[in-house]
N, C-alpha and C positions, 0 to 999 in steps of 0.2 A: 851670030853675035863676032862682035867687034870678036880683035888682037884686045881689048885690055880686059873686055867683060869674059872672055874663053879664059884668059887667063888669070884673073880672081874667082875664076868655080874655079878651076884644078887649084890653085890654093888653098879654099875653101873646103875640098876634098880631098885634100892629103888634110891639111888638119884633124877634117872629122876623125879621118883614119888612125892618126897617128892620138886621135884623141877616147875615139873605144877601145886601138893596144891598150892603152892605158890605164880607162877602165878595165876592162879585164884582168891585164893581172894581181892590182890593185884588190878586186869580188874572190871573198873566198867559194871556194868549186865543192866545199864539205859543205852537203847540206843536213847537216849534226853540224856544225858549226853554225854556217846561218839561221838557226829557227834556236839553238841558243844565242842569238845576238840580240833576236827577236827577243825571246820569251826580256834577255835581260835589258833591253832596252823600255818596254813595255813596266817591267814594276821595276824601274827608276824611272816612270811616268806617272804609276799609278805614286810613287813616294813623295816625288815632288808636286800631287798635286797634293796630298796629305798633308808636309811640311806647310803649303799654302793655309791652307788649310786653317793647320795650329797657327801658322806667324796674323794671322788676319784678325783672332780670337787675341795673341796679347798682346797687339795692335789700337787692338779698342777698349781694352783691359783695364791699359795703359796710360789711354786719351782719359779713358774715363779718370783713374785712380788720381792722374793730374788735376782734371774739373778739381778733384776734389778739395786739395792740397791748394788750386787756389783758390776757393771757395771760404774752403779755413781758414785761412792768412790775412786777405780779406775783409775776414768780420770781422 
């Protein structure tokens, strides 16, 4: 390896070590907490899907009502 490549490789490994250390500090170590967060995430995703479906239904109904109003106003 060239000296510059060697230095860059050492900096990369040092940066990766710092990133891994930071991640391990931020990650919850309590398995119950991880399980609870996983369940909350799943519930939030389900709620998001339900709300998206409701939003789509409302949007379709509004579009239909707007079209009917336009027809009445033109007629």
